[in-house]
C-alpha positions as CSV (number, residue, x, y, z in Angstrom):
1,M,0.0,0.0,0.0
2,T,1.4,3.4,-1.0
3,G,0.1,6.9,-0.8
4,P,-0.6,9.5,1.8
5,G,-0.5,8.1,5.3
6,S,1.2,4.9,4.2
7,T,3.6,3.3,6.5
8,A,5.2,1.1,3.8
9,P,9.0,1.1,4.0
10,R,10.7,2.9,1.1
11,Q,14.1,2.3,-0.3
12,F,16.0,4.9,-2.4
13,A,19.1,4.5,-4.5
14,F,21.1,7.0,-6.4
15,T,24.3,7.2,-8.4
16,T,27.0,9.5,-7.3
17,R,30.6,10.2,-8.3
18,A,33.4,11.3,-6.1
19,Y,35.0,14.4,-7.5
20,R,37.2,15.3,-4.5
21,A,38.6,13.3,-1.6
22,V,40.9,14.2,1.2
23,D,43.0,11.9,3.4
24,D,41.8,12.4,7.0
25,A,45.3,11.8,8.5
26,T,47.3,14.1,6.2
27,G,44.8,16.5,4.7
28,E,46.3,15.7,1.3
29,P,44.0,15.3,-1.7
30,I,43.3,11.7,-2.8
31,G,43.1,10.8,-6.5
32,L,40.0,8.9,-7.8
33,D,42.2,5.8,-8.3
34,D,43.0,5.8,-4.6
35,V,39.3,6.3,-3.8
36,D,38.5,3.3,-5.9
37,T,41.1,1.2,-4.1
38,R,39.9,2.3,-0.7
39,V,36.2,1.5,-1.5
40,G,37.2,-1.9,-2.8
41,W,39.2,-2.5,0.4
42,L,36.1,-1.5,2.5
43,L,33.8,-3.8,0.5
44,D,36.3,-6.7,1.0
45,L,36.4,-5.9,4.8
46,I,32.6,-5.9,4.9
47,T,32.4,-9.2,3.0
48,A,35.0,-10.9,5.2
49,A,33.4,-9.7,8.4
50,G,30.0,-10.8,7.3
51,A,31.3,-14.2,6.3
52,E,33.1,-14.6,9.6
53,L,30.0,-13.7,11.6
54,V,27.7,-16.0,9.6
55,S,30.1,-18.9,10.1
56,R,30.3,-18.2,13.8
57,L,26.5,-18.0,14.2
58,W,25.6,-20.9,11.9
59,R,24.4,-23.3,14.6
60,P,21.0,-24.5,15.9
61,A,21.1,-22.2,19.0
62,T,21.2,-19.1,16.7
63,F,18.1,-20.2,14.8
64,D,16.3,-21.1,18.0
65,V,16.9,-17.6,19.4
66,L,15.7,-16.0,16.2
67,A,12.7,-18.3,16.0
68,V,11.6,-17.3,19.5
69,G,12.4,-13.6,18.8
70,L,13.5,-12.8,22.4
71,D,16.8,-11.7,23.9
72,R,18.3,-13.1,27.2
73,R,16.0,-10.8,29.2
74,D,12.9,-12.1,27.4
75,R,12.5,-8.8,25.6
76,R,11.3,-8.9,22.0
77,L,14.1,-8.5,19.5
78,P,14.0,-5.2,17.5
79,A,13.1,-5.4,13.8
80,Q,16.3,-3.6,12.9
81,G,18.9,-6.3,12.4
82,H,21.9,-4.2,13.6
83,V,20.0,-3.4,16.8
84,A,19.0,-7.0,17.4
85,A,22.6,-8.2,16.8
86,A,24.0,-5.6,19.2
87,R,21.5,-6.6,21.9
88,L,22.4,-10.3,21.4
89,G,26.1,-9.5,21.5
90,W,26.6,-10.8,17.9
91,N,29.4,-8.5,16.7
92,P,31.7,-9.1,13.8
93,H,35.5,-9.5,14.3
94,Y,37.9,-7.4,12.3
95,P,41.7,-7.7,11.8
96,D,43.8,-6.3,14.6
97,G,44.8,-2.7,14.3
98,V,42.0,-1.8,11.8
99,Y,39.7,1.0,12.8
100,V,36.2,0.3,11.8
101,P,33.5,2.9,12.2
102,S,30.3,1.8,13.9
103,R,28.4,2.5,10.7
104,V,30.3,-0.3,8.9
105,T,29.5,-2.7,11.8
106,R,25.8,-1.8,11.4
107,V,26.0,-2.6,7.7
108,V,27.6,-5.9,8.4
109,T,25.2,-7.0,11.2
110,A,22.1,-5.8,9.3
111,Q,23.1,-8.0,6.3
112,V,23.9,-11.0,8.4
113,M,20.8,-10.7,10.5
114,A,18.6,-10.5,7.4
115,T,20.2,-13.7,6.1
116,L,20.0,-15.5,9.5
117,R,16.3,-14.4,10.0
118,T,15.4,-15.7,6.6
119,L,17.1,-19.0,7.3
120,A,15.4,-19.2,10.7
121,Y,12.0,-18.7,9.1
122,R,12.7,-21.4,6.6
123,H,14.0,-23.7,9.3
124,R,10.8,-23.2,11.3
125,D,8.6,-23.9,8.3
126,R,10.5,-26.8,6.8
127,G,12.3,-28.2,9.8
128,T,15.7,-27.7,8.1
129,V,18.1,-25.0,7.0
């Protein structure tokens, strides 16, 4: 349902192009090739962190928690995946010495929780993952 007063979630996407970037540490301009390299590195970091978290959580106890939908204090898990993951203490691990902003962790945990919730739903309905 869409229109005035609708509560349907909306997603937006747009294309953008970096035209200027600056290194935070040095204040020096960064060329677009360096921006490309850094974005690729960040995407690789997100992929690795997500894969590590899924492999660590891939067990029956995880699917049981998600099927019940309650945390350790018997509170209902939030719909936002990154908030539910934080409440459950399900955080990704990153390489030592790498600074990772909380925004990146929210991206990783939101993606992982969406996957795990889907699998928990299928597990509940079919009795298998």
